C-alpha positions in Angstrom: 0.0 0.0 0.0 1.5 3.4 -1.0 2.3 5.8 1.8 0.2 8.9 1.3 2.4 11.2 3.5 6.1 11.2 4.3 6.1 14.1 6.7 3.1 15.3 8.8 3.3 18.4 10.9 0.5 18.9 13.5 0.5 22.4 14.9 -1.1 22.9 18.3 -1.2 25.9 20.7 -0.6 25.4 24.5 -3.3 27.8 25.6 -5.2 24.8 27.1 -4.6 21.1 27.3 -7.4 20.4 24.8 -5.6 21.5 21.7 -2.5 19.4 22.7 -4.6 16.3 23.5 -6.4 16.5 20.2 -3.1 16.9 18.4 -1.7 13.8 20.1 -4.8 11.8 19.4 -4.9 12.5 15.7 -1.1 12.2 15.5 -1.2 8.7 17.1 -3.9 7.6 14.6 -1.9 8.9 11.6 1.1 7.0 12.9 -0.9 3.9 13.3 -2.4 4.1 9.8 0.8 5.2 8.0 3.8 3.8 10.0 6.3 4.9 7.4 5.3 8.6 7.9 7.1 10.9 10.2 4.6 12.8 12.4 5.8 15.8 14.4 3.7 17.9 16.9 4.8 21.5 17.3 3.5 24.2 19.8 2.9 27.4 17.8 2.5 29.4 21.0 5.8 28.3 22.6 8.4 30.9 23.2 11.0 28.8 21.4 8.9 29.3 18.2 7.9 33.0 18.5 8.1 35.6 21.2 5.0 37.3 19.7 3.0 34.1 19.9 4.1 33.5 23.5 3.1 37.1 24.4 -0.4 36.5 22.8 -0.7 33.3 24.9 0.2 35.1 28.1 -2.2 37.9 27.3 -5.0 35.4 26.6 -4.5 33.5 29.9 -4.2 36.7 31.9 -7.4 38.1 30.4 -9.3 34.9 31.3 -8.0 35.2 34.8 -8.3 38.9 35.5 -11.0 40.2 33.0 -13.2 37.3 31.8 -16.0 39.7 31.0 -13.8 41.6 28.6 -12.7 38.3 26.9 -16.4 37.3 26.6 -17.2 40.6 25.0 -14.4 40.3 22.4 -15.2 36.6 21.7 -18.9 37.3 21.1 -18.3 40.4 19.0 -15.9 38.5 16.8 -18.1 35.5 16.6 -21.1 37.5 15.4 -19.2 39.1 12.4 -17.3 38.1 9.4 -13.8 39.4 10.1 -11.6 39.4 7.0 -9.6 42.4 8.3 -8.9 40.7 11.7 -8.2 37.4 10.0 -5.7 39.1 7.6 -4.0 41.0 10.4 -3.6 37.9 12.6 -2.3 35.8 9.7 0.2 38.5 8.6 1.4 38.9 12.2 2.0 35.2 12.6 3.2 34.3 9.1 6.9 34.4 9.9 6.7 31.9 12.7 4.5 29.6 10.6 6.9 29.8 7.7 9.8 28.9 10.0 8.0 25.8 11.2 7.2 24.9 7.6 10.7 25.3 6.4 12.1 23.4 9.4 10.0 20.3 8.9 9.0 20.5 5.2 5.7 18.6 5.7 3.6 17.3 2.9 0.5 17.6 5.3 -0.3 20.3 7.9 -2.9 19.7 10.6 -4.0 22.4 13.0 -5.8 22.2 16.3 -5.9 26.0 16.8 -7.1 28.7 14.3 -4.2 31.1 14.6 -1.5 28.9 13.0 -4.2 27.7 10.5 -4.8 31.2 9.4 -1.1 32.0 9.1 -0.6 28.8 6.9 -3.6 29.8 4.8 -2.0 33.2 4.1 1.3 31.5 3.2 -0.5 29.2 0.8 -2.4 32.0 -0.7 0.8 33.9 -1.4 2.7 30.9 -2.8 5.0 30.3 0.1 3.5 26.9 1.1 1.9 24.2 -1.0 1.0 21.4 1.4 -2.6 20.4 2.1 -4.1 22.1 5.2 -6.5 20.4 7.7 -8.3 22.2 10.6 -9.5 20.3 13.7 -12.0 22.4 15.6 -11.7 21.5 19.3 -15.0 22.9 20.7 -18.7 22.4 20.1 -19.0 25.8 18.5 -17.0 27.1 15.5 -15.5 30.5 15.4 -15.2 32.5 12.1 -11.4 32.7 12.6 -11.3 29.1 11.4 -12.7 29.9 8.0 -10.2 30.1 5.0 -10.6 29.1 1.4 -7.2 27.5 1.5 -8.1 24.9 4.1 -8.8 21.5 2.4 -10.6 19.7 5.3 -12.2 20.5 8.6 -13.1 18.1 11.3 -15.7 19.3 13.9 -17.5 18.1 17.0 -21.0 17.5 15.7 -23.5 18.1 12.9 -24.5 21.4 14.5 -20.9 22.6 14.5 -20.6 21.7 10.9 -23.7 23.7 10.0 -22.3 26.7 12.0 -18.9 26.5 10.1 -20.7 26.3 6.7 -22.9 29.3 7.6 -19.6 31.2 8.3 -18.3 30.5 4.8 -16.6 27.0 4.8 -17.4 24.8 1.9 -19.8 22.0 3.0 -18.0 19.2 1.1 -14.9 20.0 3.2 -16.4 19.8 6.7 -16.9 16.5 8.5 -18.6 16.0 11.9 -16.3 13.2 13.1 -16.3 14.4 16.7 -13.3 15.9 18.6 -10.2 13.6 18.5 -9.6 11.8 21.8 -7.4 8.9 22.8 -8.4 5.8 21.0 -8.6 3.9 24.3 -12.0 5.6 25.0 -13.5 3.4 22.3 -12.9 0.3 24.5 -15.3 0.3 27.5 -13.8 -0.7 30.8 -15.6 -2.7 33.5 -16.7 -0.4 36.3 -16.0 -2.9 39.1 -12.6 -3.8 37.8 -11.8 -0.1 37.5 -12.9 0.6 41.1 -10.8 -2.2 42.4 -7.7 -1.1 40.6 -8.2 2.4 41.9 -8.7 1.2 45.5 -12.3 2.4 45.6 -15.5 0.8 46.9 -17.9 -0.6 44.3 -20.8 -0.2 46.8 -20.6 3.6 47.1 -21.4 6.2 44.4 -18.2 7.7 43.0 -18.0 11.4 42.1 -15.1 12.4 40.0 -14.0 16.1 40.1 -11.5 17.4 37.6 -9.9 20.8 37.1 -8.2 19.9 33.8 -4.4 19.7 33.2 -3.9 23.1 34.8 -6.1 22.4 37.8 -8.3 25.5 37.5 -11.8 26.1 38.6 -13.7 25.9 41.9 -12.5 22.3 42.7 -12.0 22.8 46.4 -15.4 24.5 46.8 -17.1 21.6 45.1 -15.4 19.2 47.5 -16.5 21.2 50.6 -20.1 21.3 49.3 -20.2 17.6 48.7 -18.8 16.8 52.1 -21.5 19.0 53.8 -24.4 16.9 52.5 -23.4 13.9 54.6 -24.3 11.3 51.9 -22.4 8.0 51.4 -20.2 9.2 48.5 -16.6 8.7 47.7 -14.8 11.5 45.9 -11.9 11.3 43.5 -10.4 14.7 42.8 -7.8 15.5 40.1 -5.7 18.7 40.7 -3.7 18.5 37.5 -0.4 20.3 37.6 -1.6 22.7 40.2 0.5 21.9 43.3 -1.1 24.5 45.5 -4.6 23.1 44.7 -3.4 19.6 45.4 -2.1 20.6 48.9 -5.4 22.3 49.7 -7.3 19.2 48.6 -5.1 16.9 50.7 -5.8 19.1 53.7 -9.6 18.8 53.0 -9.3 15.1 52.6 -7.8 14.7 56.0 -10.9 16.2 57.7 -13.6 15.0 55.3 -16.4 12.7 56.5 -16.3 11.0 53.1 -13.4 9.1 51.5 -11.5 11.6 49.2 -8.7 10.4 46.9 -6.6 13.3 45.6 -4.5 13.0 42.4 -2.2 15.3 40.6 -1.7 15.1 36.8 -2.7 11.6 35.8 -2.8 9.4 32.7 -5.5 7.2 34.2 -8.4 9.4 33.1 -10.1 6.6 31.2 -9.9 4.3 34.2 -11.2 7.1 36.5 -14.2 7.8 34.2 -15.0 4.1 34.1 -15.2 3.9 37.9 -17.2 7.2 38.3 -20.9 7.6 38.4 -20.7 11.4 37.8 -18.2 13.9 36.7 -18.0 17.5 37.9 -15.8 19.6 35.7 -15.3 22.8 33.7 -16.6 22.2 30.2 -13.3 21.9 28.3 -14.2 20.1 25.1 -11.6 17.3 25.3 -12.6 16.4 28.9 -16.3 16.3 28.1 -15.7 14.4 24.9 -13.9 11.7 26.9 -16.7 11.7 29.4 -19.4 11.3 26.7 -17.5 8.4 25.2 -17.5 6.8 28.7 -21.2 7.4 29.1 -20.6 9.6 32.1 -23.2 12.2 33.2 -21.8 15.7 33.6 -22.1 18.5 36.1 -20.6 21.6 34.4 -19.3 24.2 36.8 -18.5 27.9 36.2 -17.6 27.7 32.5 -15.1 30.2 31.2 -16.5 32.8 28.8 -16.6 32.1 25.1 -15.9 28.5 24.1 -16.7 26.8 27.4 -20.0 28.6 27.7 -20.9 27.3 24.2 -19.8 23.8 25.1 -22.0 23.9 28.2 -25.0 25.2 26.2 -24.6 22.4 23.7 -24.4 19.6 26.3 -27.2 20.8 28.6 -29.5 21.3 25.7 -29.1 17.7 24.8 -29.7 16.4 28.3 -26.2 14.9 28.9 -25.2 17.6 31.5 -26.5 20.1 34.0 -25.0 23.5 34.6 -23.9 24.4 38.1 -23.4 28.2 38.3 -22.1 28.1 41.9 -19.8 25.3 43.0 -21.0 25.9 46.6 -24.2 24.2 45.6 -22.6 21.1 44.2 -23.7 18.9 47.1 -27.3 19.9 46.8 -27.3 19.3 43.0 -25.6 15.9 43.2 -28.0 14.7 46.0 -30.9 15.7 43.8 -29.6 13.8 40.8 -28.8 10.6 42.8 -32.3 10.8 44.3 -33.8 10.5 40.8 -32.3 7.3 39.4 -34.4 7.1 36.3 -33.5 10.7 35.3 -29.9 10.0 36.2 -29.8 6.9 33.9 -31.4 9.0 31.1 -28.5 11.5 31.4 -26.1 8.5 31.1 -27.8 7.3 28.0 -27.8 10.7 26.4 -24.1 11.2 27.2 -23.3 7.8 25.6 -25.3 8.7 22.5 -23.2 11.9 22.0 -19.9 10.1 22.4 -17.6 9.7 19.4 -14.6 7.8 20.6 -13.6 6.9 17.0 -13.1 10.6 16.0 -9.4 10.4 15.4 -9.6 7.2 13.4 -12.4 8.7 11.2 -10.4 11.9 10.6 -7.3 10.0 9.7 -9.2 7.8 7.3 -10.8 10.8 5.5 -7.4 12.6 5.3 -5.9 9.6 3.6 -8.7 9.2 1.1 -9.2 12.8 0.3 -5.6 14.2 0.5 -3.3 11.3 -0.2 -3.2 12.0 -3.9 -2.8 15.8 -3.2 0.5 15.0 -1.5 1.8 13.8 -4.8 3.0 10.4 -3.6 
């Protein structure tokens, strides 16, 4: 079988773990399908690539932390309009760092999990500086106009509704595929709940609530733990603090005085196992985390979404009955108790979550890339 690609460059942006996880998932599937290909993942927002891009990343993170309302205003304003001027400005500002990456790796396929490098590559292709096929992987349940460029050959999106949104914003329908958001292929293999609880040292007789703050350990995680402890129900909690050492220490202090069993973890690669053991997940609505949960058939309580993409993700999932929104983490105990007291409704949430899961997203995307773009690569 001919190899459709010799060199694949996947360009991500470290402004959240989701972009990187999607890049790793689709990279692993391309390597599996095309073992002779060289697949490289590069961080477009890393300082080693561009000081300007790193500054934009820091500005974005600080705005989310200090002025989330300002970020929300900018996001909604830009989402509601076609922005050729803004797109062109961003692409021109970032074209040099994108060109450096292109010349360093000389890929015959470029895949993007963030719109900024995608726009820069589209500009370079439009001006004759780049001739490889371009693929956009949208890692949220809504699609922003900054993704839309005529030079992008394929788009992979979360759902049919996301596809319709991207087409309405100007993308060609025959190029947009609702594969789901790429996640680790392991989520396509269901784990036995009882086996997972035993391996994790948990009791199979008590309801398990999993609380996650993402790779960065952000959000009102400690507040949710306190609220759950206050209801006095027979729960066991597993809390993931990510790389946030300060949060992990606070959670360990809470665990020592909690009336309920509390297991505190830092950054972990056992998310699939944790989700198999859990009855319910409390998390911020980052798209990769919720995509993994949907594939595991895990009902969701979404807490304090960040403005912009996370709010859109929360709206999508709550409208489809797979999640409930918790505006105040201090009410987590009350909400969870209410869900557990209605087993039929709770089981319906589980069914709806499973119906939305697309664990084969990375495989589907890799297959479409090979069929649609293999000849374009000229091999």
